[in-house]
Z-matrix of the N, CA and C atoms (Angstrom, degrees):
N
C 1 1.452
C 2 1.516 1 107.41
N 3 1.404 2 115.28 1 132.79
C 4 1.399 3 120.71 2 -178.73
C 5 1.505 4 112.51 3 -67.53
N 6 1.378 5 115.77 4 159.46
C 7 1.471 6 117.69 5 179.66
C 8 1.505 7 112.10 6 -126.40
N 9 1.324 8 118.67 7 139.93
C 10 1.413 9 123.34 8 170.91
C 11 1.542 10 107.39 9 -112.68
N 12 1.329 11 114.58 10 130.02
C 13 1.501 12 119.05 11 168.92
C 14 1.514 13 110.46 12 -99.10
N 15 1.200 14 119.46 13 129.75
C 16 1.517 15 126.91 14 179.95
C 17 1.460 16 108.81 15 -113.13
N 18 1.290 17 120.08 16 106.01
C 19 1.421 18 127.39 17 -176.22
C 20 1.591 19 106.91 18 -97.73
N 21 1.371 20 116.68 19 112.71
C 22 1.402 21 125.63 20 -171.25
C 23 1.604 22 109.64 21 99.56
N 24 1.302 23 117.07 22 30.19
C 25 1.443 24 125.81 23 -177.29
C 26 1.534 25 109.73 24 -66.94
N 27 1.257 26 115.66 25 128.18
C 28 1.528 27 116.21 26 177.26
C 29 1.454 28 106.75 27 -148.77
N 30 1.341 29 120.17 28 -165.94
C 31 1.491 30 125.51 29 -173.86
C 32 1.518 31 114.53 30 -83.89
N 33 1.392 32 118.06 31 3.00
C 34 1.403 33 119.63 32 177.56
C 35 1.528 34 111.96 33 -105.36
N 36 1.287 35 115.59 34 -111.02
C 37 1.465 36 120.34 35 -177.79
C 38 1.514 37 111.01 36 -56.85
N 39 1.382 38 115.32 37 -43.43
C 40 1.491 39 115.52 38 -173.85
C 41 1.419 40 112.42 39 -61.53
N 42 1.321 41 119.57 40 -40.84
C 43 1.496 42 123.96 41 174.15
C 44 1.557 43 110.78 42 -56.55
N 45 1.241 44 116.23 43 -46.05
C 46 1.391 45 123.51 44 -178.43
C 47 1.514 46 114.58 45 -63.28
N 48 1.248 47 116.51 46 -40.56
C 49 1.433 48 123.66 47 174.04
C 50 1.536 49 111.63 48 -65.53
N 51 1.377 50 111.68 49 -40.83
C 52 1.432 51 115.26 50 179.57
C 53 1.552 52 109.11 51 -64.04
N 54 1.297 53 119.96 52 -38.42
C 55 1.414 54 122.12 53 175.53
C 56 1.531 55 114.35 54 -66.80
N 57 1.291 56 116.14 55 -44.74
C 58 1.397 57 123.07 56 175.61
C 59 1.453 58 114.59 57 -50.03
N 60 1.331 59 116.40 58 -49.00
C 61 1.493 60 121.37 59 -178.36
C 62 1.520 61 107.28 60 -85.36
N 63 1.300 62 122.90 61 -36.86
C 64 1.509 63 121.41 62 176.72
C 65 1.472 64 111.53 63 -60.29
N 66 1.258 65 118.40 64 -35.65
C 67 1.527 66 122.62 65 179.32
C 68 1.511 67 111.32 66 -66.52
N 69 1.276 68 111.83 67 -20.52
C 70 1.608 69 118.43 68 175.30
C 71 1.373 70 113.76 69 -106.66
N 72 1.353 71 120.13 70 26.74
C 73 1.467 72 122.21 71 165.97
C 74 1.378 73 115.79 72 94.61
N 75 1.382 74 121.48 73 11.87
C 76 1.496 75 122.70 74 173.85
C 77 1.507 76 112.12 75 -91.79
N 78 1.366 77 110.58 76 142.31
C 79 1.534 78 115.77 77 158.99
C 80 1.454 79 109.04 78 -79.30
N 81 1.377 80 119.44 79 153.90
C 82 1.404 81 126.47 80 -173.17
C 83 1.414 82 114.69 81 -121.29
N 84 1.319 83 120.54 82 121.40
C 85 1.416 84 125.70 83 176.27
C 86 1.601 85 108.60 84 -105.49
N 87 1.319 86 115.70 85 117.63
C 88 1.521 87 120.70 86 -169.96
C 89 1.493 88 106.48 87 -103.03
N 90 1.418 89 118.34 88 125.48
C 91 1.432 90 121.13 89 -175.26
C 92 1.576 91 106.54 90 -123.02
N 93 1.368 92 116.53 91 124.50
C 94 1.478 93 118.35 92 177.56
C 95 1.551 94 104.33 93 -163.71
N 96 1.226 95 121.12 94 -175.82
C 97 1.434 96 124.48 95 -174.33
C 98 1.537 97 116.16 96 -76.01
N 99 1.405 98 114.88 97 -37.36
C 100 1.483 99 117.83 98 -166.13
C 101 1.544 100 107.01 99 -110.13
N 102 1.347 101 113.23 100 117.72
C 103 1.457 102 116.72 101 -179.27
C 104 1.496 103 117.44 102 -63.04
N 105 1.369 104 111.91 103 -36.46
C 106 1.493 105 117.59 104 179.96
C 107 1.472 106 111.05 105 -59.65
N 108 1.414 107 119.63 106 -41.60
C 109 1.431 108 122.19 107 -178.09
C 110 1.539 109 109.12 108 -69.85
N 111 1.360 110 114.73 109 -43.38
C 112 1.529 111 120.41 110 176.41
C 113 1.495 112 109.15 111 -54.54
N 114 1.317 113 119.80 112 -47.29
C 115 1.426 114 121.90 113 -175.74
C 116 1.569 115 111.31 114 -61.04
N 117 1.274 116 113.09 115 -38.85
C 118 1.495 117 119.76 116 -179.63
C 119 1.495 118 110.17 117 -62.56
N 120 1.402 119 116.75 118 -43.46
C 121 1.428 120 125.21 119 -175.67
C 122 1.507 121 106.39 120 -68.56
N 123 1.370 122 116.49 121 -40.33
C 124 1.405 123 118.55 122 -173.95
C 125 1.495 124 109.02 123 -69.86
N 126 1.281 125 114.38 124 -40.51
C 127 1.604 126 120.69 125 177.65
C 128 1.505 127 107.05 126 -57.89
N 129 1.309 128 119.90 127 -42.39
C 130 1.492 129 122.50 128 -177.06
C 131 1.576 130 106.45 129 -62.28
N 132 1.292 131 115.66 130 -49.22
C 133 1.460 132 123.23 131 -179.59
C 134 1.525 133 112.57 132 -58.55
N 135 1.367 134 116.02 133 -45.25
C 136 1.386 135 122.23 134 178.94
C 137 1.598 136 115.65 135 -63.69
N 138 1.315 137 108.14 136 -35.36
C 139 1.592 138 117.36 137 174.86
C 140 1.510 139 106.22 138 -62.11
N 141 1.387 140 118.06 139 -31.58
C 142 1.498 141 120.31 140 -171.36
C 143 1.552 142 106.99 141 -88.38
N 144 1.351 143 117.39 142 2.20
C 145 1.475 144 118.33 143 -178.46
C 146 1.520 145 113.89 144 91.15
N 147 1.334 146 120.71 145 12.76
C 148 1.434 147 122.84 146 -176.80
C 149 1.600 148 104.93 147 -110.65
N 150 1.303 149 118.64 148 122.37
C 151 1.448 150 122.64 149 176.71
C 152 1.499 151 110.63 150 -68.63
N 153 1.332 152 116.18 151 120.57
C 154 1.489 153 119.94 152 -173.11
C 155 1.544 154 110.08 153 -152.84
N 156 1.296 155 114.82 154 147.75
C 157 1.461 156 122.96 155 175.83
C 158 1.517 157 109.19 156 -153.04
N 159 1.358 158 106.53 157 154.34
C 160 1.630 159 114.34 158 -173.84
C 161 1.555 160 105.39 159 -104.14
N 162 1.427 161 107.04 160 151.35
C 163 1.442 162 117.89 161 175.68
C 164 1.484 163 114.46 162 -140.04
N 165 1.227 164 117.04 163 99.85
C 166 1.541 165 120.22 164 -170.48
C 167 1.541 166 115.07 165 -65.17
N 168 1.265 167 117.14 166 133.95
C 169 1.467 168 119.21 167 178.70
C 170 1.557 169 103.06 168 -168.48
N 171 1.353 170 111.27 169 161.91
C 172 1.481 171 118.81 170 -175.79
C 173 1.587 172 103.36 171 -119.65
N 174 1.308 173 116.41 172 130.00
C 175 1.459 174 115.53 173 -176.38
C 176 1.460 175 115.42 174 -71.12
N 177 1.330 176 117.68 175 -14.12
C 178 1.515 177 118.88 176 177.41
C 179 1.593 178 110.24 177 -92.04
N 180 1.371 179 115.73 178 10.12
C 181 1.418 180 122.49 179 174.80
C 182 1.477 181 107.79 180 -124.95
N 183 1.346 182 118.96 181 97.47
C 184 1.536 183 121.50 182 -172.82
C 185 1.563 184 109.80 183 -62.64
N 186 1.351 185 117.17 184 -34.66
C 187 1.429 186 119.50 185 179.69
C 188 1.565 187 111.74 186 -62.35
N 189 1.236 188 119.36 187 -40.15
C 190 1.454 189 127.10 188 178.63
C 191 1.521 190 111.17 189 -63.79
N 192 1.316 191 114.52 190 -39.28
C 193 1.485 192 122.89 191 179.18
C 194 1.517 193 107.16 192 -69.91
N 195 1.307 194 117.14 193 -44.92
C 196 1.553 195 117.48 194 177.45
C 197 1.445 196 110.12 195 -62.89
N 198 1.375 197 123.37 196 -39.26
C 199 1.421 198 124.38 197 178.43
C 200 1.457 199 111.86 198 -64.58
N 201 1.285 200 117.83 199 -42.64
C 202 1.494 201 125.23 200 -178.38
C 203 1.538 202 106.40 201 -61.79
N 204 1.299 203 125.52 202 -47.41
C 205 1.313 204 125.31 203 -179.92
C 206 1.476 205 116.25 204 -69.47
N 207 1.358 206 115.88 205 -27.40
C 208 1.526 207 116.52 206 168.23
C 209 1.449 208 111.69 207 -62.44
N 210 1.367 209 116.90 208 -39.21
C 211 1.476 210 121.41 209 179.10
C 212 1.570 211 108.61 210 -67.61
N 213 1.325 212 117.29 211 -42.80
C 214 1.428 213 117.92 212 177.92
C 215 1.563 214 114.57 213 -57.92
N 216 1.407 215 112.99 214 -42.88
C 217 1.380 216 115.28 215 179.25
C 218 1.573 217 114.87 216 -63.99
N 219 1.333 218 112.34 217 -38.87
C 220 1.482 219 117.08 218 176.42
C 221 1.508 220 113.15 219 -62.19
N 222 1.391 221 117.11 220 -32.91
C 223 1.406 222 118.29 221 -179.30
C 224 1.554 223 114.10 222 -83.64
N 225 1.314 224 111.65 223 -45.29
C 226 1.427 225 119.61 224 -171.49
C 227 1.500 226 119.30 225 -110.11
N 228 1.302 227 115.84 226 -20.50
C 229 1.496 228 117.98 227 -178.54
C 230 1.583 229 107.26 228 97.89
N 231 1.202 230 114.54 229 -152.92
C 232 1.455 231 123.94 230 -176.60
C 233 1.617 232 109.04 231 -60.78
N 234 1.376 233 116.12 232 146.54
C 235 1.430 234 118.63 233 177.73
C 236 1.569 235 101.53 234 -94.65
N 237 1.300 236 118.04 235 128.44
C 238 1.466 237 120.91 236 179.72
C 239 1.519 238 112.46 237 -95.62
N 240 1.361 239 115.90 238 -34.38
C 241 1.498 240 124.29 239 177.59
C 242 1.549 241 108.18 240 -129.83
N 243 1.324 242 115.82 241 129.26
C 244 1.408 243 125.36 242 164.87
C 245 1.447 244 110.79 243 -107.25
N 246 1.366 245 113.46 244 129.65
C 247 1.414 246 121.43 245 177.53
C 248 1.533 247 106.39 246 -121.38
N 249 1.312 248 123.41 247 114.28
C 250 1.475 249 130.14 248 -177.15
C 251 1.493 250 111.92 249 -111.20
N 252 1.309 251 115.42 250 108.52
C 253 1.412 252 124.95 251 177.13
C 254 1.519 253 114.68 252 -149.15
N 255 1.285 254 114.79 253 72.35
C 256 1.523 255 121.87 254 -171.70
C 257 1.513 256 108.29 255 -61.06
N 258 1.378 257 115.78 256 123.35
C 259 1.444 258 120.33 257 175.22
C 260 1.573 259 112.04 258 -72.50
N 261 1.301 260 117.83 259 149.40
C 262 1.462 261 119.64 260 -176.08
C 263 1.496 262 112.32 261 -60.09
N 264 1.312 263 113.83 262 139.66
C 265 1.446 264 119.73 263 179.36
C 266 1.559 265 106.95 264 -77.55
N 267 1.328 266 118.07 265 150.93
C 268 1.438 267 124.17 266 176.40
C 269 1.587 268 107.14 267 -125.17
N 270 1.385 269 121.54 268 109.26
C 271 1.448 270 122.07 269 -0.08
C 272 1.462 271 112.06 270 -79.54
N 273 1.387 272 114.36 271 165.32
C 274 1.422 273 121.18 272 -177.10
C 275 1.612 274 110.95 273 -58.05
N 276 1.301 275 117.63 274 141.67
C 277 1.451 276 121.44 275 177.56
C 278 1.528 277 106.22 276 -57.76
N 279 1.282 278 114.27 277 146.60
C 280 1.548 279 118.07 278 167.70
C 281 1.467 280 112.41 279 83.11
N 282 1.272 281 117.39 280 177.38
C 283 1.459 282 124.36 281 -171.96
C 284 1.527 283 115.36 282 -78.19
N 285 1.292 284 123.44 283 11.78
C 286 1.446 285 125.80 284 -175.24
C 287 1.550 286 117.52 285 124.15
N 288 1.243 287 115.87 286 -170.32
C 289 1.453 288 116.73 287 -176.26
C 290 1.584 289 104.85 288 -130.08
N 291 1.312 290 114.05 289 76.29
C 292 1.534 291 116.71 290 -177.02
C 293 1.559 292 114.08 291 -76.98
N 294 1.259 293 117.73 292 169.70
C 295 1.460 294 124.89 293 -178.12
C 296 1.576 295 103.74 294 -72.77
N 297 1.325 296 117.66 295 167.22
C 298 1.450 297 122.55 296 174.12
C 299 1.558 298 109.22 297 -57.90
N 300 1.286 299 121.46 298 -27.45
C 301 1.437 300 122.03 299 -173.39
C 302 1.597 301 110.24 300 -71.22
N 303 1.354 302 114.20 301 -27.37
C 304 1.464 303 117.33 302 178.45
C 305 1.537 304 112.61 303 -108.79
N 306 1.323 305 124.08 304 -19.06
C 307 1.465 306 125.71 305 -172.30
C 308 1.481 307 111.57 306 -57.09
N 309 1.337 308 110.76 307 133.35
C 310 1.475 309 122.75 308 177.94
C 311 1.465 310 110.72 309 -113.82
N 312 1.359 311 115.82 310 177.08
C 313 1.463 312 121.09 311 170.91
C 314 1.543 313 108.52 312 -58.04
N 315 1.284 314 113.36 313 -45.88
C 316 1.556 315 117.98 314 -175.91
C 317 1.512 316 111.60 315 -60.20
N 318 1.327 317 117.78 316 -32.09
C 319 1.508 318 121.59 317 171.85
C 320 1.561 319 115.39 318 -69.34
N 321 1.244 320 115.02 319 -36.85
C 322 1.440 321 124.75 320 -172.46
C 323 1.549 322 114.51 321 -85.28
N 324 1.296 323 115.79 322 -29.92
C 325 1.418 324 121.20 323 -179.35
C 326 1.477 325 119.86 324 -59.97
N 327 1.366 326 113.92 325 -42.80
C 328 1.480 327 116.03 326 176.67
C 329 1.501 328 116.43 327 -65.28
N 330 1.412 329 115.61 328 -29.09
C 331 1.412 330 117.41 329 -179.06
C 332 1.533 331 110.43 330 -80.43
N 333 1.279 332 116.54 331 -30.98
C 334 1.456 333 120.30 332 172.95
C 335 1.588 334 110.74 333 -66.20
N 336 1.370 335 113.01 334 -41.79
C 337 1.436 336 112.69 335 175.64
C 338 1.520 337 110.60 336 -63.42
N 339 1.300 338 121.55 337 -35.85
C 340 1.415 339 125.20 338 -173.64
C 341 1.615 340 108.92 339 -73.10
N 342 1.213 341 113.02 340 -55.56
C 343 1.569 342 118.37 341 -174.61
C 344 1.516 343 110.05 342 -82.49
N 345 1.316 344 121.38 343 -64.97
C 346 1.497 345 122.52 344 -175.28
C 347 1.459 346 115.30 345 -66.17
N 348 1.342 347 117.16 346 -57.22
C 349 1.449 348 121.35 347 -167.80
C 350 1.508 349 109.84 348 -74.39
N 351 1.394 350 116.12 349 -33.79
C 352 1.497 351 120.12 350 174.51
C 353 1.526 352 111.56 351 -65.86
N 354 1.420 353 114.47 352 -37.98
C 355 1.487 354 118.53 353 177.91
C 356 1.515 355 109.45 354 -64.13
N 357 1.339 356 116.46 355 -43.13
C 358 1.488 357 119.63 356 -179.18
C 359 1.506 358 108.71 357 -65.17
N 360 1.322 359 121.24 358 -43.37
C 361 1.474 360 122.68 359 -175.57
C 362 1.568 361 107.89 360 -60.53
N 363 1.417 362 113.68 361 -45.10
C 364 1.440 363 117.25 362 -178.29
C 365 1.624 364 110.18 363 -62.30
N 366 1.385 365 112.38 364 -45.95
C 367 1.448 366 116.76 365 -179.95
C 368 1.520 367 116.64 366 -59.64
N 369 1.287 368 113.27 367 -35.36
C 370 1.487 369 117.30 368 -179.00
C 371 1.569 370 109.40 369 -67.39
N 372 1.308 371 120.57 370 -19.27
C 373 1.478 372 123.32 371 177.30
C 374 1.427 373 112.95 372 -73.96
N 375 1.297 374 122.10 373 -19.72
C 376 1.448 375 124.68 374 -169.58
C 377 1.608 376 114.80 375 -129.38
N 378 1.298 377 115.07 376 -30.93
C 379 1.482 378 118.96 377 -174.98
C 380 1.494 379 115.59 378 -59.69
N 381 1.364 380 119.59 379 -48.20
C 382 1.442 381 116.36 380 -178.36
C 383 1.560 382 115.27 381 -60.47
N 384 1.366 383 118.54 382 -32.96
C 385 1.441 384 121.52 383 174.62
C 386 1.486 385 112.96 384 -73.22
N 387 1.378 386 113.75 385 -34.20
C 388 1.518 387 112.40 386 176.34
C 389 1.523 388 110.84 387 -67.50
N 390 1.299 389 116.61 388 -42.66
C 391 1.505 390 116.40 389 178.87
C 392 1.592 391 112.70 390 -65.04
N 393 1.267 392 113.07 391 -31.71
C 394 1.434 393 114.00 392 178.63
C 395 1.433 394 118.13 393 -69.92
N 396 1.335 395 114.55 394 -31.99
C 397 1.533 396 122.69 395 179.66
C 398 1.584 397 109.33 396 -96.01
N 399 1.295 398 117.55 397 -8.95
C 400 1.469 399 121.40 398 174.87
C 401 1.462 400 116.21 399 75.27
N 402 1.373 401 118.71 400 27.79
C 403 1.450 402 123.68 401 176.58
C 404 1.469 403 110.86 402 -158.58
N 405 1.351 404 115.57 403 159.71
C 406 1.490 405 123.58 404 -178.65
C 407 1.526 406 112.68 405 142.42
N 408 1.298 407 112.53 406 158.11
C 409 1.467 408 120.75 407 174.59
C 410 1.506 409 112.11 408 -130.64
N 411 1.258 410 116.22 409 137.31
C 412 1.582 411 119.45 410 176.86
C 413 1.615 412 103.30 411 -127.12
N 414 1.235 413 108.62 412 125.88
C 415 1.545 414 118.64 413 -179.98
C 416 1.409 415 108.72 414 -119.21
N 417 1.378 416 120.35 415 126.64
C 418 1.437 417 126.13 416 172.42
C 419 1.531 418 108.51 417 -114.18
N 420 1.299 419 110.86 418 131.99
C 421 1.432 420 120.26 419 -175.62
C 422 1.591 421 109.73 420 -114.22
N 423 1.309 422 114.70 421 133.14
C 424 1.456 423 118.59 422 176.13
C 425 1.540 424 107.78 423 -144.62
N 426 1.383 425 115.37 424 172.23
C 427 1.380 426 117.65 425 170.88
C 428 1.541 427 115.73 426 -74.75
N 429 1.249 428 117.02 427 164.04
C 430 1.517 429 119.23 428 -176.18
C 431 1.590 430 112.87 429 -58.08
N 432 1.362 431 119.81 430 -24.79
C 433 1.393 432 118.72 431 -172.43
C 434 1.496 433 110.78 432 -70.96
N 435 1.439 434 117.97 433 -15.56
C 436 1.426 435 117.30 434 176.34
C 437 1.548 436 112.33 435 -66.31
N 438 1.274 437 118.35 436 -27.75
C 439 1.495 438 124.50 437 176.92
C 440 1.499 439 110.32 438 -90.63
N 441 1.410 440 115.97 439 -39.14
C 442 1.436 441 118.72 440 -176.16
C 443 1.519 442 105.19 441 -129.32
N 444 1.278 443 123.11 442 95.64
C 445 1.396 444 125.18 443 -173.68
C 446 1.574 445 111.97 444 -63.73
N 447 1.309 446 117.65 445 -21.40
C 448 1.405 447 126.09 446 -177.39
C 449 1.632 448 109.23 447 -83.55
N 450 1.251 449 115.62 448 -6.53
C 451 1.438 450 117.35 449 -175.10
C 452 1.527 451 112.45 450 -77.43
N 453 1.368 452 118.02 451 -14.94
C 454 1.413 453 121.56 452 -178.63
C 455 1.526 454 111.48 453 -121.63
N 456 1.345 455 120.07 454 170.28
C 457 1.420 456 121.82 455 177.22
C 458 1.493 457 116.34 456 -64.83
N 459 1.205 458 119.82 457 160.96
C 460 1.491 459 125.32 458 -174.22
C 461 1.565 460 104.95 459 -63.27
N 462 1.239 461 119.06 460 -30.02
C 463 1.518 462 123.47 461 -175.62
C 464 1.510 463 106.18 462 -62.16
N 465 1.394 464 123.86 463 -22.27
C 466 1.434 465 123.37 464 -179.56
C 467 1.532 466 110.24 465 -81.50
N 468 1.288 467 123.11 466 20.42
C 469 1.430 468 120.73 467 -173.60
C 470 1.520 469 114.13 468 -55.27
N 471 1.376 470 117.41 469 -55.61
C 472 1.425 471 114.36 470 -170.71
C 473 1.498 472 114.63 471 -71.15
N 474 1.337 473 118.86 472 -35.11
C 475 1.474 474 123.23 473 172.89
C 476 1.608 475 109.42 474 -64.03
N 477 1.318 476 118.10 475 -37.99
C 478 1.350 477 122.17 476 177.79
C 479 1.546 478 111.27 477 -60.02
N 480 1.296 479 115.45 478 -48.28
C 481 1.516 480 122.91 479 -179.77
C 482 1.608 481 107.58 480 -63.58
N 483 1.300 482 115.86 481 -48.88
C 484 1.458 483 117.17 482 179.40
C 485 1.449 484 114.03 483 -57.26
N 486 1.281 485 114.88 484 -52.14
C 487 1.515 486 118.82 485 -175.39
C 488 1.480 487 108.95 486 -74.29
N 489 1.319 488 121.00 487 -27.39
C 490 1.480 489 121.98 488 167.12
C 491 1.442 490 118.37 489 -61.20
N 492 1.385 491 113.63 490 -34.89
C 493 1.496 492 118.99 491 171.89
C 494 1.470 493 112.23 492 -64.40
N 495 1.402 494 119.38 493 -45.48
C 496 1.393 495 124.72 494 177.79
C 497 1.534 496 108.18 495 -55.15
N 498 1.349 497 117.12 496 -47.98
C 499 1.511 498 123.40 497 -175.51
C 500 1.561 499 106.38 498 -59.15
N 501 1.258 500 121.63 499 -44.51
C 502 1.395 501 127.55 500 -179.35
C 503 1.633 502 109.77 501 -58.24
N 504 1.294 503 111.84 502 -46.77
C 505 1.459 504 119.54 503 -178.07
C 506 1.629 505 106.88 504 -64.78
N 507 1.313 506 113.11 505 -45.13
C 508 1.543 507 115.72 506 -179.34
C 509 1.535 508 109.52 507 -57.98
N 510 1.294 509 114.49 508 -46.10
C 511 1.590 510 119.52 509 -170.80
C 512 1.564 511 102.58 510 -67.45
N 513 1.323 512 119.18 511 -41.61
C 514 1.451 513 114.15 512 -177.15
C 515 1.485 514 114.83 513 -76.62
N 516 1.354 515 113.55 514 -25.04
C 517 1.561 516 116.17 515 168.48
C 518 1.442 517 113.99 516 -66.27
N 519 1.333 518 117.56 517 -38.44
C 520 1.439 519 122.70 518 174.44
C 521 1.510 520 111.17 519 -52.92
N 522 1.440 521 109.02 520 -52.98
C 523 1.499 522 115.69 521 -179.64
C 524 1.604 523 110.97 522 -56.13
N 525 1.338 524 112.33 523 -42.85
C 526 1.527 525 116.15 524 -176.22
C 527 1.515 526 115.51 525 -67.28
N 528 1.365 527 112.51 526 -30.42
C 529 1.434 528 113.19 527 -174.71
C 530 1.515 529 114.69 528 -97.59
N 531 1.256 530 118.32 529 10.79
C 532 1.529 531 119.60 530 177.24
C 533 1.586 532 104.35 531 -63.98
N 534 1.285 533 108.33 532 136.22
C 535 1.494 534 117.61 533 178.18
C 536 1.467 535 114.60 534 85.22
N 537 1.363 536 118.54 535 -1.05
C 538 1.487 537 122.47 536 178.76
C 539 1.449 538 113.38 537 -90.76
N 540 1.288 539 120.60 538 -17.99
C 541 1.423 540 126.83 539 -170.77
C 542 1.505 541 114.79 540 91.47
N 543 1.418 542 113.74 541 -2.27
C 544 1.420 543 119.30 542 174.04
C 545 1.522 544 113.72 543 -96.36
N 546 1.381 545 118.30 544 131.61
C 547 1.394 546 119.31 545 -179.06
C 548 1.513 547 112.35 546 -106.77
N 549 1.324 548 118.05 547 122.51
C 550 1.502 549 117.92 548 -176.88
C 551 1.499 550 108.14 549 -116.27
N 552 1.273 551 123.76 550 132.58
C 553 1.441 552 124.79 551 -173.46
C 554 1.630 553 107.86 552 -146.36
N 555 1.378 554 111.50 553 143.19
C 556 1.384 555 121.36 554 175.93
C 557 1.494 556 111.98 555 -109.18
N 558 1.421 557 117.06 556 130.02
C 559 1.512 558 118.38 557 -178.83
C 560 1.524 559 105.43 558 -116.61
N 561 1.247 560 121.83 559 106.23
C 562 1.465 561 124.52 560 169.99
C 563 1.587 562 107.89 561 -86.88
N 564 1.318 563 114.97 562 125.82
C 565 1.435 564 120.35 563 -177.22
C 566 1.544 565 111.44 564 -99.51
N 567 1.317 566 112.86 565 117.19
C 568 1.474 567 119.05 566 -176.78
C 569 1.595 568 103.52 567 -101.43
N 570 1.224 569 118.02 568 67.53
C 571 1.488 570 122.58 569 178.04
C 572 1.580 571 109.67 570 -164.40
N 573 1.176 572 117.97 571 151.26
C 574 1.550 573 121.89 572 168.60
C 575 1.568 574 99.73 573 -93.49
N 576 1.358 575 108.08 574 113.08
C 577 1.439 576 118.77 575 -176.19
C 578 1.517 577 112.07 576 -59.99
N 579 1.310 578 120.26 577 128.05
C 580 1.459 579 124.09 578 176.59
C 581 1.507 580 112.02 579 74.94
N 582 1.251 581 119.86 580 16.59
C 583 1.487 582 121.47 581 -175.30
C 584 1.547 583 115.46 582 -91.60
N 585 1.282 584 114.97 583 -23.21
C 586 1.462 585 119.88 584 -174.00
C 587 1.443 586 117.34 585 -141.72
N 588 1.304 587 118.04 586 -130.16
C 589 1.463 588 119.99 587 -177.45
C 590 1.427 589 116.99 588 -71.76
N 591 1.378 590 118.99 589 -167.48
C 592 1.453 591 119.95 590 -179.79
C 593 1.428 592 119.89 591 -55.63
N 594 1.415 593 112.02 592 -35.51
C 595 1.485 594 117.78 593 -179.19
C 596 1.492 595 116.04 594 -65.19
N 597 1.386 596 120.33 595 -16.52
C 598 1.454 597 122.18 596 173.21
C 599 1.461 598 113.21 597 -97.95
N 600 1.335 599 121.16 598 1.41
C 601 1.491 600 122.23 599 -179.10
C 602 1.558 601 109.55 600 -76.61
N 603 1.246 602 118.37 601 148.32
C 604 1.421 603 128.63 602 -176.98
C 605 1.518 604 112.58 603 -57.60
N 606 1.415 605 111.29 604 -42.52
C 607 1.474 606 112.52 605 176.64
C 608 1.446 607 117.52 606 -65.69
N 609 1.333 608 118.54 607 -31.74
C 610 1.500 609 122.15 608 175.60
C 611 1.502 610 107.48 609 -67.76
N 612 1.279 611 116.86 610 -50.43
C 613 1.451 612 118.28 611 -174.28
C 614 1.552 613 112.30 612 -63.23
N 615 1.337 614 116.14 613 -35.35
C 616 1.419 615 122.16 614 178.36
C 617 1.622 616 112.44 615 -56.92
N 618 1.352 617 113.12 616 -39.27
C 619 1.453 618 115.35 617 176.95
C 620 1.495 619 113.31 618 -58.89
N 621 1.324 620 117.25 619 -31.49
C 622 1.491 621 124.31 620 174.62
C 623 1.544 622 109.03 621 -54.70
N 624 1.338 623 115.23 622 -43.36
C 625 1.352 624 120.91 623 -176.07
C 626 1.524 625 112.20 624 -67.54
N 627 1.340 626 114.47 625 -44.12
C 628 1.474 627 119.04 626 176.97
C 629 1.494 628 111.33 627 -59.22
N 630 1.304 629 114.96 628 -47.15
C 631 1.422 630 121.11 629 176.73
C 632 1.499 631 114.62 630 -55.79
N 633 1.265 632 118.33 631 -41.46
C 634 1.457 633 126.33 632 -174.85
C 635 1.544 634 106.01 633 -72.43
N 636 1.344 635 117.88 634 -40.69
C 637 1.467 636 120.30 635 179.21
C 638 1.525 637 107.73 636 -62.29
N 639 1.322 638 119.51 637 -44.20
C 640 1.476 639 124.97 638 -177.21
C 641 1.489 640 109.37 639 -65.41
N 642 1.319 641 117.39 640 -44.73
C 643 1.469 642 121.83 641 -173.74
C 644 1.546 643 116.12 642 -74.83
N 645 1.375 644 112.67 643 -36.78
C 646 1.424 645 119.98 644 177.65
C 647 1.539 646 116.52 645 51.81
N 648 1.379 647 111.02 646 49.02
C 649 1.417 648 119.14 647 -171.43
C 650 1.489 649 112.92 648 -129.03
N 651 1.330 650 119.23 649 114.69
C 652 1.433 651 122.89 650 172.54
C 653 1.525 652 114.93 651 96.27
N 654 1.254 653 116.16 652 150.01
C 655 1.480 654 118.88 653 179.92
C 656 1.483 655 117.98 654 -78.76
N 657 1.366 656 115.14 655 -20.09
C 658 1.444 657 124.02 656 -177.11
C 659 1.559 658 115.11 657 -143.14
N 660 1.336 659 114.98 658 129.19
C 661 1.401 660 118.40 659 -173.62
C 662 1.576 661 111.45 660 -130.20
N 663 1.320 662 121.21 661 76.39
C 664 1.414 663 121.03 662 -175.04
C 665 1.554 664 116.02 663 -57.52
N 666 1.258 665 117.35 664 146.83
C 667 1.484 666 120.04 665 169.52
C 668 1.397 667 107.25 666 -110.10
N 669 1.303 668 120.82 667 133.02
C 670 1.522 669 122.53 668 178.66
C 671 1.457 670 105.94 669 -139.89
N 672 1.444 671 118.25 670 124.22
C 673 1.425 672 121.62 671 177.42
C 674 1.541 673 106.82 672 -68.57
N 675 1.274 674 112.69 673 136.63
C 676 1.513 675 121.02 674 178.79
C 677 1.468 676 114.12 675 -72.75
């Protein structure tokens, strides 16, 4: 049975992605900071007939990410799909989200740790094995401002820069893995998830992920609510 690891799994889009892949025969490894919440989500998925388990880790702690993936491989074996979409910390890392007029390195570093370096840490746990066996999918999720910085308010400066750095990494990784059997894609979401009609609902967006995994076409596949 193939396995998807969802880093940043929660009750919204993460749960819907888990269901979309689980309904198509995948086991689901859930990764986030709080084991109790992961266990509750895993129990819900198991009740729906989807094999799932939670593995607590923090994306800003590479050692915890490595340890979580060791446990994932012990439980499920190789990871076939990695989906990286870290949910916002509460409180937000760092001293706030100032405008470009005030932003300093101290403001930007936590967001780079969170988006870019966390994404790299998770990727390093699965990419070598994917390349060795010649198959695998890696999906990076960010908000739409990673692709279009002007799509959000100026107050989103530090998150835009952090997620934009992850986008650049994803696109270059896609370029580097062409011909290896590994498919890397970035999905910027231009929608407030769950805020409006059916097109903003997590279950609808999750089907976009399943379709992208199946089609394996293109380095970037934006999702925009109509």
